[in-house]
N, C-alpha and C positions, 0 to 999 in steps of 0.2 A: 488317660485326661488329655492331655496333648492331640490324642488322632483323633479324639472327639470335636476339640476345638478347632484344628484343621480343616476339617469334614464342614464344620459351622461355617468358618471363613470360606470355603471355597464356595459355597451354597451362598451366601451372601453376595459374591464378588459375582457369582453367577447370573443373580434374580438383578444385582444394578446391572447387567450390561442388559438382559432379556429386559426390562423398564425401560434405556434408555431407547430404544428400539421401536419401542410404540410410544414416548413423546414427541419423538421428530414424527415430520410428514415428508411425502415424496413427491418430488418433481416429476416432472413429465419425463426426465432424462432418466430418470430411475435414481436419481443421488439423491443423499438424505440433507433435508435442510430445515433446521425449527425456524422459527418466527424470529429473523433479525436482519438486520443491513447487511448488505454484500456488495463490496465496491469492486468494479470491473474499470480497468483502466481500456482505453483508444489504443496507445500504444504507449507500453510503460519505460520505452526507450527514443531520445530524441537523438540525432547526428547534425551535430553544427556545419563538421565539414571542418575546413580551415580557416583561422579569421589571424588578428594582427595585432599582437603582443596591446593591450592597452583598451581596445575594441569593448564594450558591454555588449552583450547577445542576450535574447530573454525568449523562451519557449512557453508552450500553455502545456500541462499534462490534461486534457479530457475524458472526464472518468462518470458514469452510470450506476446508479444505485440498482443493483437487479435485485436487491433483498424485498425484502415483504414488509418490513419497517421505515421509519426516517432515517437517514445516513448522519451524521453529525463525526464531522473533521476535527479533532481533538488536538493534536498538532501533525506539524511538519518541520522536519529536522535534517537541518544540514550536513555536511561532513569538512565544510569547510568557512572560513571566512570570504572568501570569497564568492562566495551563493547565496541568495537570498531566496525565501519561498514565502508565497503567498496560501492562505490557506481561503478557504468560504465560511462567512462567521455563522451563517446560517442553515440550521439543517437544508438538505436534500435530500424529496421526495420520494417514492418508492417510485421507480420507472424515469426520475427525472435525472438532468446530466449539472454537471460542475466542473469547474477547471482548481487547478493547482497551477500558478504563476511561477516559473523561476526565470533567474536571473543570475547571469556569471561575469565577475571583470575577470580580463586576464591580466589586471596589471601582473606582475610580476611570474607569471605560470607557463613559459615559454616551455613547450613541449609537447607528450600529448598529453592531456587529460579526460579521465572518467570521473565524472563525479555523480552522486548518491544522496534522495530525497526524499527517507522514510514519514511514510505518514501515516498516522496512527488515528484510529473513528473505534466507534464502538460499533464498525461491523464484525459478521463471523471471521473473516481475514482483517482484524484486527490492524495486522501493520502489513501496509506494501510498501516497496520499495520503486521507486522510478529512478531513472539515472539519462546521463546524456554521454556525448565523449565532442571532444572541439582539440583541435591541432592549435597551439598557438604559435604562431610566426613570431621569431620575434622582428622585433620594428624597428628600422633599418635609420629611423631619420634622428 
């Protein structure tokens, strides 16, 4: 009886995978893509170079919704209290662009810093990470 149950289970799993292949559409590059939003960042890493301790610097991470449904940014989470990130409040339409604004306060952050911002959305790639690098030099004042 367990042999028959194992065969049924294998058949069920195989049919599930087979059915999934027919429910997804194929884009022009041959990649499988279902009806969903998809976020694509222009440049997921920014280099501020060198700054003096105490300076506040900011950048914008531009992205595009390359999916087939509106994109909703649910949250932007930072790894440090020295970093603040702002997300768009309204959905980003298909083919439209948006921005994640990021600000870094270098007070007390002397040395090499790499900070991350996790962008969570309704996209097929629901969690994307953008980052920035900065070298903070001690202020001699």
